[in-house]
Residue frames as a rotation matrix with the C-alpha (Angstrom) as fourth column:
MET 1
-0.693 0.718 -0.067 114.43
0.697 0.691 0.193 90.62
0.185 0.087 -0.979 99.89
ARG 2
-0.560 0.586 0.585 111.14
-0.281 -0.799 0.531 92.49
0.779 0.133 0.612 99.76
SER 3
-0.909 0.257 -0.330 108.71
0.403 0.333 -0.852 92.77
-0.109 -0.907 -0.406 102.65
VAL 4
-0.046 0.976 0.214 104.96
0.875 -0.064 0.480 93.25
0.482 0.209 -0.851 102.98
SER 5
0.258 0.138 -0.956 105.69
0.813 -0.565 0.138 95.98
-0.521 -0.813 -0.258 105.53
GLU 6
-0.729 -0.608 -0.314 107.17
0.332 -0.716 0.615 98.20
-0.598 0.344 0.724 102.80
LEU 7
-0.502 0.593 0.629 103.91
0.799 0.040 0.600 98.32
0.331 0.804 -0.494 100.84
LYS 8
-0.884 0.262 -0.387 102.18
-0.054 -0.880 -0.472 101.69
-0.464 -0.396 0.792 100.77
ILE 9
-0.704 0.634 -0.320 99.55
-0.444 -0.041 0.895 100.61
0.554 0.772 0.310 98.25
LYS 10
-0.256 0.719 0.646 96.09
-0.846 0.157 -0.509 99.65
-0.468 -0.677 0.568 99.56
LEU 11
-0.991 -0.071 -0.116 95.21
-0.113 0.902 0.417 95.98
0.075 0.426 -0.902 99.06
PHE 12
-0.118 0.992 0.039 91.61
-0.954 -0.102 -0.283 95.29
-0.277 -0.070 0.958 98.02
ALA 13
-0.697 -0.013 0.717 90.17
0.001 1.000 0.019 91.77
-0.717 0.013 -0.697 97.84
ASP 14
-0.440 0.495 -0.750 88.45
-0.898 -0.252 0.361 90.94
-0.011 0.832 0.555 94.54
GLY 15
-0.965 0.112 -0.235 85.79
0.082 0.988 0.134 88.24
0.247 0.110 -0.963 94.61
ALA 16
-0.230 0.952 0.200 82.23
-0.805 -0.302 0.511 87.20
0.547 -0.044 0.836 95.31
ASP 17
-0.150 0.124 -0.981 82.67
0.377 0.924 0.059 84.23
0.914 -0.361 -0.185 97.63
LYS 18
0.624 0.524 0.579 80.89
-0.244 -0.573 0.782 85.24
0.742 -0.630 -0.230 100.82
ALA 19
0.896 -0.304 -0.324 83.09
0.439 0.488 0.754 83.16
-0.071 -0.818 0.571 103.14
GLN 20
-0.047 -0.970 0.238 86.28
0.975 -0.096 -0.199 84.59
0.216 0.223 0.951 101.61
ILE 21
-0.038 0.100 0.994 84.96
0.147 -0.984 0.105 88.13
0.988 0.150 0.022 101.88
LEU 22
0.876 0.427 0.225 84.02
-0.163 -0.178 0.971 87.69
0.454 -0.887 -0.086 105.53
GLN 23
0.612 -0.738 -0.282 87.45
0.769 0.473 0.429 86.23
-0.183 -0.480 0.858 106.26
ALA 24
-0.231 -0.722 0.652 89.20
0.819 -0.507 -0.271 89.05
0.526 0.471 0.708 104.40
GLN 25
0.484 0.508 0.712 87.16
0.054 -0.830 0.556 91.58
0.873 -0.231 -0.429 106.36
THR 26
0.988 -0.114 -0.102 89.04
0.109 0.056 0.992 90.52
-0.108 -0.992 0.068 109.50
ASN 27
0.257 -0.947 0.194 92.47
0.966 0.259 -0.018 90.83
-0.034 0.192 0.981 107.81
PRO 28
0.471 -0.060 -0.880 94.09
0.302 -0.926 0.225 94.19
-0.829 -0.372 -0.418 108.64
LEU 29
-0.654 -0.755 0.044 96.01
0.261 -0.171 0.950 94.09
-0.710 0.633 0.309 105.34
ILE 30
-0.488 0.562 0.668 92.78
0.846 0.114 0.521 94.26
0.217 0.819 -0.531 103.34
LYS 31
-0.854 0.043 -0.518 91.56
0.170 -0.919 -0.356 97.85
-0.491 -0.392 0.778 102.99
GLY 32
-0.201 0.833 -0.516 88.59
-0.802 -0.442 -0.402 97.34
-0.563 0.333 0.757 100.68
PHE 33
-0.345 0.225 0.911 86.69
0.295 0.948 -0.122 95.06
-0.891 0.227 -0.394 98.30
THR 34
-0.416 0.310 -0.855 85.70
-0.863 -0.430 0.264 94.82
-0.286 0.848 0.446 94.65
THR 35
-0.367 0.326 0.871 83.45
0.254 0.936 -0.244 92.44
-0.895 0.132 -0.427 92.79
ASN 36
-0.622 0.237 -0.746 81.75
-0.748 -0.463 0.476 92.17
-0.233 0.854 0.465 89.40
PRO 37
0.414 0.910 -0.030 78.97
-0.875 0.389 -0.288 90.17
-0.250 0.146 0.957 87.69
THR 38
0.283 -0.370 -0.885 81.43
-0.517 0.718 -0.466 87.61
0.808 0.589 0.012 86.29
LEU 39
-0.802 -0.594 0.057 82.85
-0.329 0.360 -0.873 86.84
0.498 -0.719 -0.484 89.74
MET 40
-0.369 0.756 0.541 79.32
-0.826 0.000 -0.564 86.68
-0.426 -0.655 0.624 91.16
ARG 41
0.559 0.579 -0.593 78.24
-0.802 0.560 -0.209 84.21
0.211 0.593 0.777 88.49
ALA 42
-0.128 -0.714 -0.688 81.31
-0.333 0.685 -0.648 82.07
0.934 0.146 -0.325 89.13
ALA 43
-0.919 -0.223 0.325 80.52
-0.359 0.132 -0.924 82.08
0.164 -0.966 -0.201 92.86
GLY 44
-0.679 0.698 -0.225 76.95
0.625 0.712 0.321 80.95
0.384 0.077 -0.920 92.21
VAL 45
-0.797 0.420 -0.435 75.24
0.027 -0.694 -0.720 84.18
-0.604 -0.586 0.541 93.27
LYS 46
-0.495 0.713 0.497 71.60
0.866 0.358 0.348 84.07
0.070 0.602 -0.795 92.14
ASP 47
0.665 0.746 0.032 70.15
0.725 -0.655 0.214 87.24
0.181 -0.119 -0.976 93.68
TYR 48
-0.123 -0.811 0.572 72.41
0.587 -0.524 -0.617 90.24
0.800 0.260 0.540 93.05
GLU 49
0.027 0.182 0.983 70.80
-0.429 -0.886 0.176 92.65
0.903 -0.426 0.054 95.49
ALA 50
0.941 0.336 0.049 70.29
-0.199 0.428 0.881 90.11
0.275 -0.839 0.470 98.28
PHE 51
0.457 -0.856 -0.242 73.96
0.834 0.507 -0.219 89.11
0.310 -0.102 0.945 98.04
ALA 52
-0.244 -0.565 0.788 75.07
0.272 -0.820 -0.504 92.74
0.931 0.091 0.353 98.17
HIS 53
0.388 0.461 0.798 73.03
-0.603 -0.528 0.599 93.43
0.697 -0.713 0.073 101.30
GLU 54
0.945 -0.117 -0.307 74.42
0.279 0.777 0.564 90.31
0.173 -0.619 0.766 102.99
ILE 55
0.063 -0.996 0.056 77.96
0.875 0.028 -0.483 91.50
0.480 0.079 0.874 102.34
LEU 56
-0.237 -0.135 0.962 77.23
-0.024 -0.989 -0.145 95.07
0.971 -0.058 0.231 103.36
ALA 57
0.837 0.530 0.136 75.88
-0.182 0.035 0.983 93.86
0.516 -0.847 0.126 106.69
ALA 58
0.715 -0.644 -0.273 79.42
0.668 0.515 0.537 92.66
-0.205 -0.566 0.798 107.45
VAL 59
-0.393 -0.856 0.335 81.55
0.916 -0.398 0.057 95.12
0.085 0.329 0.940 105.47
THR 60
0.664 0.737 -0.127 80.60
0.747 -0.647 0.153 98.44
0.031 -0.196 -0.980 107.01
ASP 61
0.710 -0.446 -0.546 83.91
0.029 -0.755 0.655 100.27
-0.704 -0.480 -0.523 107.41
LYS 62
-0.486 -0.868 0.098 85.77
0.128 0.040 0.991 99.59
-0.864 0.494 0.092 104.14
PRO 63
-0.138 0.436 -0.889 84.98
-0.867 -0.487 -0.104 100.65
-0.479 0.757 0.445 100.57
ILE 64
-0.465 0.066 0.883 83.33
0.278 0.958 0.075 98.04
-0.840 0.280 -0.464 98.38
SER 65
-0.622 0.159 -0.767 82.45
-0.702 -0.547 0.456 98.23
-0.347 0.822 0.452 94.68
PHE 66
-0.170 0.640 0.749 79.36
0.396 0.741 -0.543 96.76
-0.903 0.204 -0.379 93.02
GLU 67
-0.932 -0.337 -0.133 78.91
-0.007 -0.351 0.936 96.98
-0.362 0.874 0.325 89.25
VAL 68
0.085 0.920 -0.383 75.94
-0.728 -0.205 -0.654 97.96
-0.681 0.334 0.652 87.11
PHE 69
-0.596 -0.292 0.748 74.99
0.171 0.864 0.474 95.30
-0.784 0.411 -0.465 84.58
ALA 70
0.614 0.789 -0.012 72.91
0.230 -0.194 -0.954 97.20
-0.755 0.583 -0.300 82.02
ASP 71
-0.299 -0.698 0.651 74.07
0.886 0.051 0.462 98.11
-0.356 0.714 0.603 78.52
GLU 72
0.223 0.440 0.870 71.89
0.649 -0.732 0.204 101.17
0.727 0.519 -0.449 77.92
PHE 73
-0.714 -0.670 0.204 73.18
0.318 -0.570 -0.758 104.28
0.624 -0.476 0.620 79.65
ALA 74
-0.156 0.734 0.661 69.78
-0.673 -0.569 0.473 105.33
0.723 -0.371 0.583 81.00
GLU 75
0.803 0.443 -0.399 69.40
-0.075 0.739 0.669 101.97
0.592 -0.507 0.627 82.74
MET 76
-0.104 -0.906 -0.409 73.03
0.708 0.222 -0.671 102.11
0.699 -0.360 0.619 83.94
GLU 77
-0.650 -0.143 0.747 72.21
-0.218 -0.906 -0.363 105.46
0.728 -0.399 0.557 85.53
ARG 78
0.396 0.869 0.296 69.12
-0.650 0.037 0.759 104.11
0.648 -0.493 0.580 87.28
GLN 79
0.701 -0.181 -0.689 71.01
0.412 0.892 0.185 101.10
0.582 -0.414 0.700 88.60
ALA 80
-0.363 -0.926 0.103 73.93
0.478 -0.280 -0.833 103.30
0.800 -0.253 0.544 89.70
HIS 81
-0.368 0.285 0.885 71.73
-0.635 -0.773 -0.015 105.50
0.679 -0.567 0.465 91.87
LYS 82
0.738 0.669 -0.082 70.04
-0.426 0.557 0.713 102.45
0.523 -0.492 0.696 93.39
ILE 83
0.434 -0.662 -0.611 73.37
0.634 0.706 -0.316 100.72
0.641 -0.251 0.726 94.18
ALA 84
-0.515 -0.674 0.529 74.83
0.140 -0.675 -0.724 103.94
0.846 -0.299 0.442 95.60
GLY 85
0.033 0.648 0.761 71.91
-0.743 -0.493 0.452 104.12
0.668 -0.580 0.466 98.02
TRP 86
0.522 0.182 -0.833 72.69
0.194 0.926 0.324 100.76
0.830 -0.330 0.449 99.61
ALA 87
0.652 -0.373 -0.660 75.43
0.718 0.026 0.695 102.10
-0.242 -0.927 0.285 101.92
ASN 88
0.899 -0.301 -0.317 77.83
-0.300 -0.952 0.054 105.01
-0.318 0.047 -0.947 102.32
ASN 89
-0.008 -0.981 0.192 80.89
-0.431 0.177 0.885 102.80
-0.902 -0.075 -0.425 101.70
VAL 90
0.340 0.230 0.912 79.63
0.602 0.692 -0.399 101.65
-0.723 0.684 0.097 98.28
TYR 91
-0.472 -0.419 -0.776 81.36
-0.494 -0.603 0.626 102.63
-0.730 0.679 0.078 95.05
VAL 92
0.627 0.732 0.266 79.43
-0.103 0.416 -0.903 101.99
-0.772 0.539 0.337 91.84
LYS 93
-0.497 -0.812 0.307 81.41
0.175 0.253 0.952 100.34
-0.850 0.527 0.017 89.04
ILE 94
0.697 0.610 -0.376 80.68
-0.230 -0.305 -0.924 101.82
-0.679 0.731 -0.072 85.62
PRO 95
0.169 -0.659 0.733 82.42
0.805 0.522 0.283 100.32
-0.569 0.542 0.618 82.56
ILE 96
-0.497 -0.486 -0.718 84.28
0.057 -0.844 0.533 102.85
-0.866 0.224 0.448 80.42
THR 97
-0.725 0.386 -0.570 82.15
-0.672 -0.215 0.709 101.79
0.150 0.897 0.415 77.41
ASN 98
0.295 0.796 0.529 79.07
-0.677 0.565 -0.472 99.71
-0.675 -0.219 0.705 76.77
THR 99
0.063 -0.283 0.957 79.11
0.285 0.924 0.255 96.58
-0.957 0.257 0.138 74.58
ARG 100
0.760 0.230 0.607 78.78
0.642 -0.126 -0.756 98.73
-0.098 0.965 -0.243 71.43
SER 101
-0.248 -0.968 0.024 82.01
0.968 -0.249 -0.025 100.59
0.030 0.017 0.999 72.29
GLU 102
0.352 0.414 0.839 80.04
0.313 -0.897 0.311 103.77
0.882 0.153 -0.446 73.05
SER 103
-0.668 -0.740 0.078 81.88
0.213 -0.291 -0.933 105.87
0.712 -0.607 0.353 75.61
ALA 104
0.267 0.739 -0.619 80.36
0.846 0.128 0.517 106.13
0.461 -0.662 -0.591 79.08
VAL 105
-0.709 -0.702 -0.067 82.21
0.647 -0.609 -0.459 109.39
0.281 -0.369 0.886 79.82
SER 106
-0.505 0.577 0.642 79.06
-0.315 -0.816 0.485 111.56
0.804 0.043 0.594 79.77
LEU 107
0.581 0.717 -0.386 77.30
0.059 0.436 0.898 109.24
0.812 -0.544 0.211 82.20
ILE 108
0.034 -0.671 -0.741 80.39
0.924 0.304 -0.233 109.07
0.382 -0.677 0.630 84.40
ARG 109
-0.843 -0.339 0.418 80.56
0.228 -0.928 -0.293 112.87
0.488 -0.152 0.860 84.58
ARG 110
-0.102 0.906 0.411 76.85
-0.430 -0.413 0.803 113.16
0.897 -0.095 0.432 85.38
LEU 111
0.633 0.344 -0.693 76.92
0.359 0.663 0.657 110.52
0.686 -0.665 0.296 88.11
SER 112
-0.234 -0.834 -0.499 80.14
0.901 0.008 -0.434 111.73
0.366 -0.551 0.750 89.71
HIS 113
-0.895 -0.134 0.426 78.98
0.057 -0.980 -0.189 115.33
0.443 -0.144 0.885 89.85
SER 114
0.166 0.964 0.206 75.66
-0.412 -0.122 0.903 114.26
0.896 -0.235 0.377 91.34
GLY 115
0.113 -0.222 0.969 77.54
-0.991 -0.094 0.094 112.77
0.070 -0.971 -0.230 94.30
VAL 116
0.973 0.226 0.037 77.78
-0.227 0.973 0.026 109.10
-0.030 -0.034 0.999 93.32
LYS 117
0.098 -0.969 0.227 81.11
-0.722 0.088 0.686 107.52
-0.685 -0.231 -0.691 94.25
LEU 118
0.882 0.265 -0.390 82.35
-0.472 0.476 -0.742 105.69
-0.011 0.839 0.545 91.16
ASN 119
-0.092 -0.864 0.495 84.82
-0.165 0.503 0.848 103.00
-0.982 -0.004 -0.189 90.22
VAL 120
0.573 0.263 -0.777 85.31
-0.774 -0.140 -0.618 103.36
-0.271 0.955 0.123 86.47
THR 121
0.128 -0.421 0.898 86.21
-0.242 0.865 0.440 99.88
-0.962 -0.274 0.009 85.26
ALA 122
0.546 0.022 0.837 87.45
0.613 0.671 -0.417 97.86
-0.571 0.741 0.353 82.27
ILE 123
0.840 -0.346 -0.418 89.97
-0.483 -0.828 -0.285 100.56
-0.247 0.441 -0.863 81.30
LEU 124
0.599 -0.675 0.431 92.93
0.627 0.730 0.272 99.37
-0.498 0.107 0.860 79.22
SER 125
0.119 -0.575 0.810 94.19
0.865 -0.341 -0.369 102.38
0.488 0.744 0.457 77.28
LEU 126
-0.692 -0.464 -0.553 95.71
0.676 -0.687 -0.269 105.69
-0.255 -0.560 0.788 78.30
GLU 127
-0.816 0.469 0.336 93.08
-0.132 -0.719 0.682 107.56
0.562 0.513 0.649 76.28
GLN 128
0.164 0.895 -0.414 90.40
0.374 0.332 0.866 105.85
0.913 -0.297 -0.280 78.36
VAL 129
-0.151 -0.305 -0.940 92.22
0.988 -0.079 -0.133 106.91
-0.034 -0.949 0.313 81.54
ARG 130
-0.965 -0.261 0.027 92.33
0.262 -0.960 0.101 110.49
-0.001 0.104 0.995 80.28
GLY 131
-0.449 0.869 0.205 88.61
-0.107 -0.281 0.954 110.51
0.887 0.407 0.220 79.47
ALA 132
0.283 0.546 -0.788 87.66
0.701 0.443 0.559 109.02
0.654 -0.711 -0.258 82.83
ALA 133
-0.408 -0.532 -0.742 89.89
0.900 -0.370 -0.230 111.39
-0.152 -0.762 0.629 84.80
GLU 134
-0.959 0.077 0.274 88.51
0.021 -0.940 0.339 114.44
0.284 0.331 0.900 83.02
ALA 135
-0.124 0.991 -0.044 84.94
0.000 0.044 0.999 113.30
0.992 0.123 -0.006 83.64
LEU 136
0.341 0.228 -0.912 85.55
0.802 0.436 0.408 112.54
0.491 -0.870 -0.034 87.32
ALA 137
-0.678 -0.735 0.028 87.54
0.616 -0.589 -0.523 115.70
0.401 -0.338 0.852 88.11
GLY 138
-0.839 0.300 0.454 85.78
-0.430 -0.877 -0.216 117.82
0.333 -0.376 0.864 90.71
GLY 139
0.129 0.942 -0.309 83.18
-0.466 0.333 0.819 115.16
0.875 0.038 0.483 91.43
ALA 140
0.838 0.256 0.481 82.63
-0.545 0.374 0.750 112.66
0.012 -0.891 0.453 94.23
PRO 141
-0.091 -0.873 0.478 85.46
-0.722 0.389 0.573 110.38
-0.686 -0.293 -0.666 95.46
SER 142
0.829 0.396 -0.395 86.35
-0.552 0.462 -0.694 108.00
-0.092 0.793 0.602 92.66
VAL 143
0.036 -0.778 0.628 88.57
-0.130 0.619 0.775 105.18
-0.991 -0.110 -0.078 91.43
VAL 144
0.454 -0.029 -0.891 90.06
-0.890 -0.060 -0.452 104.77
-0.040 0.998 -0.053 87.96
SER 145
0.359 -0.188 0.914 90.47
-0.305 0.902 0.305 101.03
-0.882 -0.389 0.267 87.47
VAL 146
0.243 -0.402 -0.883 93.02
-0.968 -0.047 -0.246 100.01
0.057 0.914 -0.401 84.83
PHE 147
0.923 0.185 0.339 93.20
-0.218 0.974 0.062 96.31
-0.318 -0.131 0.939 83.95
ALA 148
0.198 -0.957 -0.212 96.99
-0.956 -0.236 0.174 96.07
-0.216 0.168 -0.962 83.99
GLY 149
-0.262 -0.269 0.927 96.85
-0.252 0.946 0.204 92.27
-0.932 -0.180 -0.315 84.07
ARG 150
0.613 0.542 0.575 94.94
0.432 0.379 -0.818 92.17
-0.662 0.750 -0.002 80.80
ILE 151
0.789 -0.449 -0.419 97.40
-0.609 -0.665 -0.432 94.62
-0.085 0.596 -0.799 79.28
ALA 152
-0.209 -0.912 0.352 100.19
-0.820 0.360 0.445 92.19
-0.533 -0.195 -0.823 80.26
ASP 153
0.138 0.344 0.929 98.22
0.128 0.924 -0.361 89.32
-0.982 0.169 0.083 78.71
THR 154
0.966 0.256 -0.023 98.63
0.026 -0.186 -0.982 91.04
-0.255 0.949 -0.186 75.32
GLY 155
0.416 -0.891 0.180 102.43
0.894 0.364 -0.262 90.93
0.168 0.270 0.948 75.66
LEU 156
0.197 -0.306 0.932 102.78
0.093 -0.940 -0.328 94.59
0.976 0.151 -0.157 76.68
ASP 157
-0.620 -0.449 -0.643 104.48
0.716 0.010 -0.698 95.77
0.320 -0.893 0.316 79.85
PRO 158
0.407 0.900 0.158 101.77
0.736 -0.425 0.526 97.61
0.541 -0.098 -0.836 81.82
VAL 159
0.065 -0.410 -0.910 104.22
0.909 -0.352 0.224 99.53
-0.412 -0.841 0.350 84.02
PRO 160
-0.901 -0.421 0.108 104.86
0.428 -0.816 0.389 102.42
-0.076 0.397 0.915 81.57
LEU 161
-0.351 0.851 0.390 101.15
0.273 -0.305 0.912 102.86
0.896 0.427 -0.126 80.94
MET 162
0.476 0.538 -0.696 100.35
0.801 0.061 0.595 102.79
0.363 -0.841 -0.402 84.66
THR 163
-0.396 -0.703 -0.591 103.10
0.828 -0.551 0.101 105.33
-0.397 -0.450 0.800 85.29
ASP 164
-0.929 0.098 0.358 101.53
0.151 -0.780 0.607 107.67
0.339 0.618 0.710 82.73
ALA 165
0.000 0.994 -0.108 98.05
0.486 0.094 0.869 106.94
0.874 -0.052 -0.484 84.09
LEU 166
0.102 -0.027 -0.994 99.14
0.989 -0.106 0.105 108.06
-0.108 -0.994 0.016 87.54
LYS 167
-0.872 -0.468 -0.146 100.19
0.440 -0.878 0.190 111.42
-0.217 0.101 0.971 86.09
LEU 168
-0.626 0.712 0.318 96.65
0.005 -0.404 0.915 111.91
0.780 0.574 0.249 84.81
VAL 169
0.277 0.807 -0.522 94.92
0.516 0.333 0.789 110.79
0.811 -0.488 -0.324 88.00
SER 170
-0.163 -0.424 -0.891 97.09
0.973 0.082 -0.216 112.06
0.164 -0.902 0.400 90.87
PRO 171
-0.925 -0.208 0.318 96.49
0.171 -0.975 -0.141 115.82
0.339 -0.076 0.938 90.39
ASN 172
-0.188 0.959 0.214 92.80
-0.328 -0.266 0.906 115.28
0.926 0.100 0.365 91.20
PRO 173
-0.776 -0.068 0.627 91.88
-0.630 0.071 -0.773 115.23
0.008 -0.995 -0.098 94.93
GLY 174
-0.049 0.805 0.592 89.73
-0.687 0.403 -0.605 112.26
-0.725 -0.436 0.533 95.85
MET 175
0.781 0.246 -0.574 90.60
-0.610 0.496 -0.618 110.31
0.133 0.833 0.537 92.69
GLU 176
0.110 -0.736 0.668 92.63
-0.599 0.488 0.636 107.08
-0.793 -0.470 -0.387 93.00
LEU 177
0.060 -0.205 -0.977 94.36
-0.930 0.344 -0.129 104.83
0.363 0.916 -0.170 90.46
LEU 178
0.398 0.175 0.901 93.68
-0.589 0.801 0.105 101.12
-0.703 -0.572 0.422 90.82
TRP 179
-0.589 -0.587 -0.556 95.83
-0.804 0.499 0.324 98.34
0.087 0.638 -0.765 89.29
ALA 180
0.356 0.842 0.404 93.28
-0.804 0.497 -0.326 95.67
-0.475 -0.209 0.855 88.37
SER 181
0.957 0.225 -0.181 93.51
-0.284 0.849 -0.446 92.01
0.054 0.478 0.876 87.34
PRO 182
0.026 -0.991 0.129 96.98
-0.988 -0.006 0.153 91.19
-0.151 -0.131 -0.980 88.70
ARG 183
0.602 0.144 -0.785 98.26
-0.479 0.852 -0.212 87.81
0.638 0.504 0.582 87.56
GLU 184
0.206 -0.616 -0.761 100.96
0.641 0.672 -0.371 87.22
0.740 -0.411 0.533 90.18
LEU 185
0.609 0.015 -0.793 102.16
0.763 -0.285 0.580 88.46
-0.218 -0.958 -0.185 93.55
LEU 186
-0.476 -0.879 0.022 104.96
0.834 -0.444 0.329 90.47
-0.279 0.175 0.944 91.91
ASN 187
-0.225 0.459 0.860 102.31
0.630 -0.604 0.488 92.75
0.743 0.652 -0.153 90.41
ILE 188
0.770 0.484 -0.415 101.51
0.618 -0.408 0.671 94.07
0.156 -0.774 -0.614 93.91
PHE 189
0.144 -0.808 -0.571 105.07
0.611 -0.381 0.694 95.33
-0.778 -0.449 0.439 94.27
GLN 190
-0.633 -0.318 0.706 105.09
0.770 -0.356 0.530 96.68
0.083 0.879 0.470 90.71
ALA 191
0.265 0.831 0.489 101.91
0.629 -0.533 0.565 98.63
0.731 0.158 -0.664 91.39
ASN 192
0.742 -0.060 -0.668 103.33
0.604 -0.372 0.704 99.85
-0.291 -0.926 -0.239 94.68
ASP 193
-0.268 -0.954 -0.133 106.55
0.718 -0.289 0.633 101.02
-0.643 0.074 0.763 93.01
VAL 194
-0.394 0.231 0.889 104.61
0.759 -0.464 0.457 102.88
0.519 0.855 0.007 90.30
GLY 195
-0.997 0.080 -0.002 102.70
-0.061 -0.779 -0.624 104.71
-0.052 -0.621 0.782 93.04
CYS 196
-0.363 0.922 -0.133 99.22
0.043 0.159 0.986 103.30
0.931 0.353 -0.098 92.37
HIS 197
-0.363 0.308 0.880 96.85
-0.872 -0.446 -0.204 103.99
0.329 -0.841 0.430 95.21
ILE 198
0.266 0.603 0.752 95.07
-0.726 0.638 -0.255 100.60
-0.634 -0.478 0.608 95.14
ILE 199
-0.695 -0.222 -0.684 95.54
-0.631 0.644 0.433 97.10
0.344 0.732 -0.587 93.79
THR 200
0.260 0.823 0.505 92.69
-0.898 0.398 -0.188 94.62
-0.356 -0.404 0.843 93.80
ALA 201
-0.599 -0.574 -0.559 93.46
-0.711 0.701 0.042 90.90
0.367 0.423 -0.828 93.70
THR 202
0.489 0.741 -0.460 91.70
-0.466 0.667 0.581 87.59
0.737 -0.070 0.672 94.00
ASP 203
0.796 -0.116 0.594 92.33
-0.532 0.332 0.779 85.24
-0.287 -0.936 0.203 96.90
SER 204
0.852 -0.486 0.193 94.67
0.523 0.802 -0.287 83.13
-0.016 0.346 0.938 94.74
VAL 205
0.199 -0.792 0.577 97.09
0.291 -0.515 -0.807 86.10
0.936 0.328 0.128 94.52
LEU 206
0.349 -0.013 0.937 96.58
-0.708 -0.659 0.255 87.51
0.614 -0.752 -0.239 98.02
SER 207
0.991 0.069 0.112 97.22
-0.125 0.751 0.648 84.08
-0.040 -0.656 0.753 99.56
LYS 208
0.508 -0.861 0.020 100.81
0.681 0.387 -0.622 84.29
0.527 0.330 0.783 98.31
LEU 209
0.571 -0.281 0.771 101.58
-0.416 -0.909 -0.023 87.26
0.708 -0.307 -0.636 100.57
LYS 210
0.900 -0.192 0.391 102.81
-0.300 0.377 0.876 84.77
-0.315 -0.906 0.282 103.18
VAL 211
0.640 -0.688 0.341 105.67
0.761 0.628 -0.161 83.82
-0.103 0.363 0.926 100.84
VAL 212
0.735 -0.353 0.579 107.00
0.016 -0.844 -0.536 87.39
0.678 0.403 -0.615 100.51
GLY 213
0.386 -0.698 0.603 110.52
-0.892 -0.448 0.052 87.62
0.234 -0.558 -0.796 101.96
LYS 214
0.900 -0.001 0.437 110.98
-0.166 0.924 0.344 83.87
-0.404 -0.382 0.831 102.11
SER 215
-0.119 -0.993 0.017 114.53
-0.555 0.080 0.828 82.52
-0.823 0.089 -0.560 101.68
LEU 216
0.383 0.244 -0.891 114.92
-0.920 0.193 -0.342 81.29
0.089 0.950 0.299 98.10
GLU 217
-0.663 -0.657 -0.359 117.10
-0.579 0.754 -0.311 78.42
0.475 0.001 -0.880 99.31
ASP 218
-0.753 0.464 0.466 114.39
-0.240 0.466 -0.852 77.34
-0.612 -0.753 -0.240 101.75
TYR 219
0.254 0.893 -0.370 111.77
-0.715 -0.084 -0.694 77.66
-0.651 0.441 0.617 99.03
SER 220
-0.074 -0.389 -0.918 113.91
-0.895 0.432 -0.111 75.53
0.439 0.814 -0.380 96.72
LEU 221
-0.942 -0.324 0.084 114.19
-0.321 0.805 -0.498 72.82
0.094 -0.496 -0.863 99.38
GLU 222
-0.355 0.891 0.284 110.42
-0.354 0.153 -0.923 72.85
-0.865 -0.428 0.261 99.99
THR 223
0.325 0.458 -0.828 109.88
-0.927 -0.019 -0.375 72.44
-0.188 0.889 0.418 96.25
VAL 224
-0.485 -0.588 -0.647 112.20
-0.662 0.730 -0.168 69.43
0.572 0.347 -0.744 96.09
GLN 225
-0.917 0.179 0.356 110.45
-0.196 0.575 -0.794 67.93
-0.347 -0.798 -0.493 99.13
MET 226
0.023 0.986 -0.165 107.06
-0.674 -0.106 -0.731 68.43
-0.739 0.128 0.662 97.45
PHE 227
0.164 -0.018 -0.986 108.17
-0.924 0.348 -0.160 66.61
0.346 0.937 0.040 94.29
TYR 228
-0.794 -0.549 -0.260 109.68
-0.414 0.803 -0.429 63.77
0.445 -0.233 -0.865 96.34
ASN 229
-0.750 0.535 0.389 106.65
-0.264 0.297 -0.918 63.36
-0.606 -0.791 -0.081 98.62
ASP 230
0.207 0.879 -0.430 104.15
-0.826 -0.078 -0.558 63.43
-0.524 0.470 0.710 95.75
ALA 231
-0.081 -0.313 -0.946 106.11
-0.797 0.590 -0.127 60.79
0.598 0.744 -0.298 93.84
ALA 232
-0.949 -0.315 0.022 106.34
-0.253 0.717 -0.650 58.62
0.189 -0.622 -0.760 96.98
HIS 233
-0.485 0.836 0.255 102.63
-0.399 0.048 -0.916 58.96
-0.778 -0.546 0.310 97.81
SER 234
0.315 0.591 -0.742 101.73
-0.932 0.048 -0.358 58.05
-0.176 0.805 0.566 94.21
GLY 235
0.448 -0.177 0.876 103.76
-0.161 0.948 0.274 54.83
-0.879 -0.264 0.396 94.48
TYR 236
0.781 -0.163 -0.603 105.65
-0.622 -0.114 -0.774 55.48
0.058 0.980 -0.191 91.25
GLN 237
0.423 -0.645 0.636 108.12
0.055 0.719 0.693 52.74
-0.905 -0.258 0.340 90.21
LEU 238
0.548 -0.319 -0.773 110.76
-0.836 -0.210 -0.506 52.51
-0.001 0.924 -0.382 87.50
């Protein structure tokens, strides 16, 4: 059986629910935070900057990523410098391309070498990893965020790609590989076994950590009890 204690990978909480973030901040297993505009919209955030400052008032000692939301690179750059100025533990998320599939590598290089800590996001291909790693090399501390969960959604096993991605990232001091968009708890152990530095997961995945190492026989019995109790409480008759 596997155990949470064997994990070397850093667990980051992914979300924009303030209550969940504040609760995760007190969890010693959680080493950092990520969010994005889609998660903020789903959580009902109306004022981007006000929300960020509220969170940063509580999260002062762990890295946290906030994303730019422009599509033009000049405006991305302006937003990146503003976000980076909010706190020393802030990483600025820059997508690997804009919506016209234009590479953000030049912007990434410029920001990183000007001292902005970056989380390069929405990466799905090894070529994108290579471009990001080359742009970030020698710059400020950075994260290369590969959406392994979305790769798996296409029917491809993300483990070989993540293994190759680590070879591109690990030679660079201060650069970390992040397994993004996990779909199940198993992905945490897969990312750990690959050697990824970070995995970021929503509360729905992280909440399953309590099941790790559980007896499968006990889990089977609990499942049978759940089915029985739900049928009884529903008053089903045949």
